[in-house]
C-alpha positions, 0 to 999 in steps of 0.5 A: 739396913743390917736388920735386913741382912738375913731376910729375903726382900722382893719389892714391887713398884709402879713407874707411874706411882705418885704416892711413893716415888719409884726412885726411892724404892729403887734406891732402897732395894739397891742398898739392900742388895749390897748386903743381902738378897733383895730384888725389885720388880717394876711395872711400867705405867702402873700407879701405886694402886695398880701394883697389888693386883699386878703382883697377886694376880700374876702367876709368873710371880706367884707371890704367895708361893714365894712368901711361904718359901716354896 
């Protein structure tokens, strides 16, 4: 976890993901947030394959701007 201490992390998960258990992502981000800047956005009812479009097409999230530090 120490490698993430000075890195901003924003994780996205779908509550209906059957490939990566949402609980795993929630647990990991919870641990990361104890040592640094980590947050998680969960999409209710979304599957693993729904999440990318929900993130990239959401103007409120504006992930590209966040990625470039805007």
